[in-house]
N, C-alpha and C positions, 0 to 999 in steps of 0.2 A: 614157260618153256625155258629150260636151262640154256644159258649162253655163256661161252667163254669169250669175254670181250677182246677187242682188237689188242694184240700184243705185238710189239716190235720184234723183228727177227734179226738175224745175223747181219743183214745188209742195211738195216735201218739207218745207221749213222755213218755209213761209209761215204767218203768223199770220192769223186764228185757226184755221187748217186743221189744227192739231195735235189737235183733238178732234172728236167726232162720227163720222159714217159716211163711208166711202169706197165707191166702186164698183169691184169687182174684175172683171176680164175674164181668162179663161183660154181658150186655144185649142189645138187639136191639128190640125195641118195636114199632109197627106200628098200627096206628088207621085206621079205615075203611073209614073215610071221612075227608076232610079238615074242615068240620063243627065241628068236635070233637077236633081239634088241640088246640084251646084256653082253653077248659076245661082241657084237658090232661096236657097242659103246666102249668096252674095254680095249679093243684093238684100235679104236680111233684115238684113244689117249696115247698109245704107243706111237702112232703116226704123228700126233700133235707134238710130242717131244722131239721127233725127228724134224718136223717142219720148223720149229723154233730155232734150230741151229743149222738149217740147210743153207749152203752157200747161195746167195742171190735172193733169199726171201727178205722182203721189206717188212711184212707184217701179216698176221692172220687172225681169224676168229672162227669159232665153231658154234653151231646151234644144234639143239636136239629137241625133237618132239617125239619122245619115246612111245607114247600111246598111239601116235599116228604112224609109227614105224619109220620115221623120217629124220634124216640128219642132213645138215647143211654145212658147207665149208665156204670160206671167203678168204682169199689170200692175194697178196700183191708181190710181184717178183721183179727183179731188176731187168730181166729179159726172158724171152721164151726159152732160150737154151737152158737157163737155170731151172726153170719150171720143168722142162723135159727131163733134165738130168735127175732132178728129185723124183719124178714119177717113175723112173726106171730103177731107182736105187732101193736097196733093202734098208729097213724092213717094209717100206711102203709097197714095193712091187710084190713081195712075198705075201703080204696081208691082202692086197687086192686080189691076188690069185686065189687065196684061201677063202675069201668071202664071196667070190663070184657066184657060187652055187646057191647062196642064200639071198642074192639081190633080186629085187623086183624091178624097179626102174631107177635109172640114173640119168640125170640131165647135167650138162656142163656148158658154161659160157665162158668165153675168153674175150677180153676187151682192153684197149689201151686207156690209160688214165694219166693225167699230169700228176707228177709226184706231189705237187703242191695241194692236190685234192685228196690226198690220203689222210686218214683211212676213208675208204669208200663206205657209203651208207648201206646197211642191210636192205632197206626198202628198195633201193635202186637195183641191187643184185637180185633180189627176189622177183622184182618185176621183169628183169631180163630173162631169168630162168622160166618164169611163167609164159612169157612171150615165145620163147623157144619151144617149151613143152606144148603149147597150144598150136604151134606150127608144124607139129610132127606129121 
């Protein structure tokens, strides 16, 4: 399974952001058909570039399971406002709108983490996503 490992973002070294809480967002995104995988993957790289320089991002990682039509995101933000601002900005907002019609299922979890505990483990994020998905 291809994974882009945790990479620090624009806010990673900012002071006094090295202490306190961060907001973690994890997602599991599934497309309806294998035919949509290449398009989703390419557009996700555009968003990846945006994430890396977004104000307030501390770090992020991506996973892809192309044959399962599944993509995963994991990111940490200085605060919820920064995450919300990113999600509403282009190209992210435009790409989400464009891909909505090819999406099957999407699951998101948000949770606080001490900055000292970053980067968060994929196993923890996947377990949280599975618990939320199972509780639908």
